[in-house]
N, C-alpha and C positions, 0 to 999 in steps of 0.2 A: 496905805499899803506901800506907797513908793518909798517911804522912809525906811522900810524894813529891808529893802534890797541889799544894802551893804552887808547885812548880816549873813548873806548866803555863803556857803563854802566856796573857796576858790576853785577854778577849773583844774588847777594842778592837783588838788586833793582828790578830785574825782578821777583824774587820769591815773593816779597812784592806786586807786581802788579797782582799776580795770574797767571803768564805765565810760571813759572818754571825757573830754572837756565840754564846754558849752557848745550846744548843737541846736540849730534852728528847729530841728524836729524833736529834740529832747535827749532821749537816753540811748540812741543807737551808737555803738562804739565805732572806732575808726574802720575796722575791717568790714563791719556791716554797712557803714556809710559808703565805703568804696564800692560795694557791690550794687547798691541800689540808689546811689546819689542822685543822678540827674532825673530819672523818672519819678522817684519817690518824692523828692523835694518839690517838683513842679505840680504833683497831684495832691499831696497831703501836707502842704507846707505849714498848715495851721493845726496839725495833729502831732502829738507826742506819743511815740510808740515805745512804751516802757514795760511791756508784758514779759514775764518769764525771765527777769534779770536778777532775781534773788534780793531785791531791794528790801530794806528794813524800815524805810520811811519815805514819804513823798519827796522826790527830788526838788531842790529849790533853785536850780540853775536853768530852768526852762525859759523859753521865750514868753514874755508877759502876755502876748496876744494870742496864745494858743486857744483853740476853741474845743478841742477834743483831747482828752488825756486817758491813755489806756495803761492801767497799772495791774491788770489781772495776772494771776499766777506768780505773785511775789510772796514776801514774808511779812507784810505789813500787819501790825497788831493794833496800832492806834492811829486815828485820823485827827489831826490837830488843825486849828485855824491857821496856824503858821507852820509850814509854808504854803498850805493849800490856798489860803486867802490871797496869795500873790496873783493868782490867775483869774482875775475877775471876769474875763471874757469867756470862760468855760461854758459850753453848752452840753457837752457829752463827757461824763465821768464814769469810767469803768474800774471798779474796785473789786471785782469778783475773784473768787479762788485765792483768797488770802487767809489770814488768821485774825481778822479784825474783831476785837471784843470791846473796844472803847471808841466812842464818838464824842469828841469835845462838844459840849452844848453850844449850839449856834454855828457849828462849823460850816454847814451848807448855806446858812443865811448870808455868808460872806461872798457867795457866788450868785449875784442877782440875775444872771441870764441862764442859769442851769436848767436844762430841759430833760435830760436823760441821765438817770442815776442807777447804776448797777452795783448792788451789794450782795449778789448771790454767793452762796457757798462760803460763808465766813463763820464766825463764832459769836454772832450778836446776842444769842440767848445768854451767854455767860456774862457779857458786859451789861445787858439790860437789867439783870437782877440787881445790879449795883447803881445803875444810872437811869433815872426816871425821866430825863429830859427828852429822850427819843430823837427823832429826826428834826423836830421843830417844824416851822412853817416853810412850805416849799411852794412859793407863789407861782412859779412858771414851769415847774416840772410836769412833763406830760407822760413819762414812762418811768416806773419804779420797779426794780426787781429785788425782792428780799427772799428768794427761794433758797432752800438748803441751809437754813440757819438754826434749825432745831427749835424754832419759836413755838411756844405753847402758852396756854392759859391767858393771863392778862398781859403778857409781854407784847403781843401785837397791839392791843389797845393803847399801851404806853408808847410804843414805838411810832405808830402812825400819828401824824399830826395833820394840820390843815394843808390841803393840796387842792386848791379850787380848780386847777386846770388839768389835773391828772386824768389821763384817758386809759392807760394800761398799767395794771398792777398784778404782780406775781407774788403769791405767797405759797407756791408749790413746794413740795418736799420738805415740809416742816412737821411739827408735832401737834397741830391744832386738833382738838377734839370737839369744839363747839364754836359756833358763830353767834355772837350776841347781837341784839337789836341795834346797839350803838357802835359796832365795830367799824363801820365804814362811814360814819358821820364825818363831815369836813371834806369830802371828795365827791361832790355831786356830778362831776363830768365823766366819771369812769365809764368806759365802754367795754373794756375787756378785762376780765378777772379770772386769774388762774389759781386754783386751789387744789390741783391734783396731787396725789401721793401725800396726803395727810392722814389723820385718823378720825376724821369728822364722823360723829355719830348723831349729832343734833344740830339743827339750824333753827334758831329761835324765830318765831313768827315776826315778819317785818324786817328781817336782817338785811334784805336787799332793797327795802323801800327808800333808803337814802341814795340809791343809785338809779335814778329815773331814766338814764340814758344807756344802761347796761344792755349790750347786744350779744356778747360772747361770754359764756360762763363754763369753766372747766372744773367739774367736781369728780373727775375719774379717780379711781384707786383710793377710795376712802372706805368708810364702814357704814354707809347709809343703808337703812333697811326699808324705808318707805318714803315716797314723795306724795304728799297729800295737799290738796287745795293749792295746786300750782297756779300762780296768778301773775307771773312775769310776762305781761302782754307784749312788751317791747323787745323781749329776748329773741334773737335770731338763731343762735348756735348754742346748743346745750349738750355737754358731754357728761354722762352719768355712768360710763362704762366701769367695769371692775369694782362694783360695790356688792351689796347683798340685798338689793332692792327686790321686794316681793310684790309691790303694787305701785302703780303710777296713776295718780288721779288729779284732774284739774278742779279748780274751784267751781262750784255749782252756779255758774252764771251763763245760761244758754246763749245769750246774745253777745258774749265776749268774743272778740276776734283777735286771736293771737298771731304774732308775726313769726313764730318759730318756723325755720326752714330746714334745720339740721339737728337731728336728735339721735344720740348714740346711747343705747341701753344694753350693749352686749356685755356678756359675762356678769350676769346678775342671777336672781332666783325667781324671775317672773313665771307664774304658773299659767297666766292667761294673757292674751294680747291686750295691751292697754287701750282704753277708749280715747281715740285721737280725733274725734269728730270736731273738736274746737280748733284744729290746726289745718286749715285749708291751704296754707302756703307751704306745707312740708314737702321738701323735695328729696331729702335723704333720711332714711330710717334704718337703723341697725339694731335688731333685737336677737342677734345670734348668741349661742352659748347660754341659753336659759333653759327653763323646764316647760316651755309653752306647749300646750295641746290645743288644737283648734276644734271647736264643737261642730258636730255634723249639721245641726240646725238650731233654731231658736227654741228654747223651752216654752211651754204654754204660759201665757200671761206676761211675757216679757215684751215690752213695747218701748219705742223711742230709741234715743241714741245712747242711753247711759245704763244699759243692763250691766250691772257690776261684774257678773261672772263671765260675761261673754265679750266685753270690751269691744274691740274694733269689729269683730265679726257681727255683733249686734248692729253696729252702725251700718255695715255694708248690706246686711241681709234684710233690714227693715227699709221701708220706703222704697221699693223697687222702681216706682214711677218717678223718682227724683231725677232731675236733669243731670246728665253725666258731668257737665262742666261745673256744677255747684255741689257735687257729691264730695264728702270727706275724702281727702287724699287724692283727689283727681289730678293734682299737679305733681304727685310723687314720681321721682325719676329712678331712685335706687332703693330697693328693699332687700334686706339680708335677714333671712329666717333660718339660717344654717345652724347645725348643732343644737337642735331642740328635740322634742318628742312628738312631733306631728305625724299622725298616722293617716290622715286624710285631709285634703283641702276641700272645704264645703263648696257645694254648687253656688255660684254667684259671688264667692269670696273675693275673687280677683277681677270680677266683671267690670267694675267701675274705675279701675286703675288705668285710665285711658292714656296717660302720659308715661307710664312706667317703661324704663329702658333696660334695667338690670334687676333680675330676680334670682336670688340664691336660696334654694330649698335643700341644699345638700346636707348629708349626714343627719337625716331624720329617720322616721320609720314608715315612710310612704310605701304603699303597695300598688297604688294606681295614681295616675294623673291624667286629667283630661282638659282640653281646651277646644271645644267643638263648635261653639257659637260663632257665627259669621262676625268678623271684626273683633274677636276676642284679643285683648292685649295688643292693640294695633301698632304700638311704638316699641315693643319689646325687641331688643337686639341680642340679649344674652340671657339664657335660661340654664341654670345649673341644678340638675336633679341627681347628681352623682352621689354614690355611697348611701343609697337607700335600699329598699327591698322591692323595687318596682317589678311587677309581673305584667302589668297592663299599661298601655300608653295609647291614648286616643286623641288624635289631633285632627281638627276639622279642615276641610279643603280650603276654606277661606279664613282660617284663623292664623294668628302669629305671622301676619304678612310681612313684618320687618325683621323677623328673627334671623340672625346671622350665625350665632354660636349656640349649639345645643350640646350640653355635657351630660351624658348618661352612663358614665363608667361605673363599674362595680355595683351593678344591680342584678336582677334575676330575670331579665327580659329574654324570652325564648321565641314564642310565636306571635308575630305582629301582623296587622293588615299589610298587604304587599306594598301599598303606596303610602305608607306612613310618613316617609321623609320626602317623597317626591312631591307631596302637596305643599311643602314649605317653599314659598316662592323666592325667598332671599337667602336660604341656608348656604353658608360658606364653610362652616367647620362643624364636624360631627364626631363625638367621641363615644364609642360603644364598647370600649375595652372592658373585659371582665364580665361579659354577659354570655348568652348562648344563641346569638343571632346568626342566621345562615343566609348568605346572599343568594338571590335567584340568579339564573343565567340570563343570556340574551333571549331574543324572541324565539330562537330555535330550541332553546333548552331552558324552560322556566324554573325547574327545580321543584323540591318537595313542598307539601302544604306547610304554611307558616313561614316560608322564606320571605325575605324583604328585597324589594327591587331597588337597586342602586344605579341603574342605568337611566339615562335620560334626565339627569338633574343638572342643568347647565350652570347653576351657580355654585355647586359644591366643589371645594378645592382641597379640603383636608379631611381625611377619614381614618379613624383609628378603630380597627377591629381585632386588636390583639387579645389573646386569651378568650376566644369565643367557642372553643371546642369544635371548630369547623372541620369537617371531614373532606369536603370537596369544594374547590373554587372553579365554578363552571365557566365555559367559554362565554365571552361577552358580558361578564358580570358588571363591568363599569363602562359599557359602551355609551358614548355621547355624554359622559360625565367627565369634565376636564380636570381631573384630580392633579394636584401638584405634590401632595404628600399622602402616602398610603402605608399604613402599618398593619401587617397581617401576621406578626410574630406571635410566638407562644401558642401555636395551634398544632400540637404534636400529631404527626401522621397526616398532615394536610396534603391532599392530592391537588396540585395545581394543573388544571387541564390545559391543553394546547389552546391558545387564544384567550386565556382567562383575562389577560391584561390588554387585549386588543383595544385600540382606541385611545390609549394613554401615551402613545409613543411621542406625541408632540407636546405634552404638558407635564408629565411626571418628572419631579425633581428629587424626591426622597422616597425610597422603597425599603421597607423593613420586613425581612423574612426570617428573622432570627428564631432559633429554637423550634423549628418545625420538623426536624428529622428528615429533610429532603435528601434523597440519594441522587436524583436526576433533576436538573432544573430545565423545565420545558418553557422557558421564557427567552425570547430572542433579544437579550439585553443590548446588543450593539445597535438595535433600531431605536432605542430610547435616547435620542440625541440631547435632551435637556437634563438627563439624570445626573445629579451631582453627588448624591449620598446613597450608597447601596450597602445594606447590612444583611449578610448571609451567614452570620456567626451561628455556631451551635447547630449545625446540620451534619450530614454525612457525605458532602460533596467532594469529589476528587477531580472534577473537570469543569472548566468554564468555557463558554462560547468564545470564539475568537473576535477580538476587537481589531479589525483590520483597517479601520479608518478613525480619524480623530473624533472624539466625543467630548462631553463636558464633565465626565466623572472626576470628582475631587477626592472623595473618601470611599474606600473599599474595605469592608470588614469581613475577613474570612476566618476568624478565630474558631478554634475547636471544630475543625472539619477533618477531611482525609486527604488533603493535598500533599503530594510529595514533590511535584514539579509544577512551576508556573512557566510554561514555555513562552519564549519571546514572540513566536508567531501569533500567540493568542493575546498577549499583553501589549503588543507594540503600539496599538492605537491609543493607549492610555498615557504614553510618555509625556505628551504635551499638557495634559490636564491633571493627572493624578498627583495629589499632594500628601495624602496620608494612607498608609496601608497597614492593616492589622492582620498578623499571621500566627499569633501564639496558639499553641495546642494543635499543630499539624505535624505529621510525620515527614518533615521535609528531608529531601535528599541533598547531600552536600554538593554533589555534582549533577549536572544537567539543569541547573538553575542559573544559567548565565545571565538572563535578564534581571533576575532578582539580585545577583551579585553586583551587577553594574549599578543598580539603584543604590545599593548599600555603600559602595566605594565612591560613587560620584556625587551622592547626596541629592539626587534629583527628586527622590521621594522620601518622605519621612516615614520610615518603617518603625512601627510601634515596638518599644522595648527590644531594640536590636540586640542588646547584650544578653537578653534572656532567651532569644530564639536559638533553638538547637537543631542539628541535622545529623545524618548518619552517612558514613562511607560504607556502603553495602551493609553487612551485618555487624559492623563494629559498634563500639559504644558511641553515645551521643557526644557531640562537641559543639562549642559555641559557633554559630553561623558567622558571627563577625570576625572570627579568627581564621576562617577558611580562605586560602589564597588560590588563585587560578592554577599555579604550578602543582598544588596538592592534588588537584583533579587530574592534571596531566600525568603526574607520577603514578597515580592510581590507574590511569588509562594504560600506561606502558606496562605496568605490572599485569594488568588484565590481558593485554595482547601477548606478552611473553608466556603467560599461563596457557592461553589458548593454543599458541604454537607448540608448546611442550606436550600438551594433551593431544593435539592433532598428530604430532610425530609419534607419540607412544601408540596411539590408536592404529596408525598406518603400519608401524613396525609389527604390532601384534597381528594384524591381518596378514601381512607378508609371511611372517614366521608360521602362522597357522596354515597358510596355503602350502608353503614348502613342506611342512610336516605331513600334511595330508598327501601331497604328491609322493613323498618318500615312502610313506606307509603303503600306498596303493602299488607302487612299483615293486616294493619288497614282497608284497603279497603275491603279485603276479609271478615273480621269479620263483617263489617257493612252490607255486602250483606247477610250473614247468619242470622243476627238478623232480617232483613226485611222479610226474608222467614219464 
């Protein structure tokens, strides 16, 4: 290879082409080199960064000892042994995002230390139709990326050669329809195989037997319809999402212990929950976006762990005396059952999931949910039951002891046991938006039957009760519950009683009261010293309480109310903290808003959509608030004073003239009477 060095183009020729002369990093031009010289040369001195330079061939003027060559995003069409063979020390070669359709036979065998080869998103399918040599033997390559090359049929078989040390192989985003038994022969060390986004419809029996060390397999976004006799015992991660799978079955070997820990079956066509009794190490399971319905109980005559129509439920509902630690799925941490057709969760279905931390049952057809047994789901921290049709919710006093987040939005909950949520010892976040739940009041005012007690829950910090058709928020509703965020918006006609938010003064940071039609706000807002975000939009308010001392409020939303004036005496305490103010949709007066004008002109507060804010001078037409100057109001004031003086003078003159006329009339009448006499 050393004898070929003189045949390289001279540096001057490269300079004329705009790519610079010989460079220890390779293809960086002078301008680029001047920007990154010292730092880049010291950190990647054995790398040649030649990506995105419009190159038509592999450059031949690079340092001979480079170990990494990045040629992605160029216009390469052919890869030849010369000049690539100059760089015998290469360990990392990136040829992705080119137009490569021809690989000279043996081109990679000239690189004895090559470990990482990336040929993704090229045109290898075109060239392989004419060239059967393929990649040849790759003795030291550990990762190979052939994704996005439109490979199909026998092209992969011809392209792949012997690669005894290959551990990572990507054939994603191609046009494969079938995997043959011999496809992966010659690469026994492969651990990770990516086949996503092909058109796979058939996998021949034994296709993965040549990969005894395979631990990660991605078959997502294909056209598979059934997984039968699954027998990859060593596999740890399996992605089968976005196929058309109707059934998932393991090989009938009861004593087999699979290593599978991560299984993704979302967006398929499963009708029943798969039988997963053979996967005791499973910690992540996603079966969302299927057609799953859970059976209410076992049919007569079904025994054991492999009832074909009941799947996992049969596994869980049989053998109730089995030790929890040895029960199927006892190590499961994350279970996603969302977007299915589940109408009811059978009794005992979740009983043995003693390690489960995240459970998603949202967007099903559930009408009730219960977890009443002592110690039920002891490790669960998040439960999502949102977007169902829940009418009943029964939670035991000693169940769900670790639950921190409970999502119940968009259900049909109306009347619940009063201490439904007070029994959850660790609850921090509760979302009840879009139900019809009514809070009870404090001890002195308990509220109507069916109301729920939200007082005395020391762990609860975030509560969303928007859109619950609440009519009254009673005094002491959240006493001894240190909420930091409270959403009571979208409850038209809500009557907020005096003292309704008492007890939250030292904790509340976010308060949402939007869209309630409030005319008067009976909340002493200046006492909420930690309040940072206050939303009062879409009400009918015209006055605010006076903030006379400094508070923490940063965002104030007053859109679509009836405010004409924001007096400085009421807003003065906000000047040091307020950062954003929303005022659109209010009948603002152009004058009398000195505090607001000061914020606009001094920029101390970011007033939303300043150019769109309008105001009025008395009964005149609306003008842009940003165009109003102080002298405009002064002129308007002088005009008003002059008008008042003129009117007063006219009125006094009229009174004087009327008095004089009356006196003259009386005197004349008196003289007339004397004359007659």
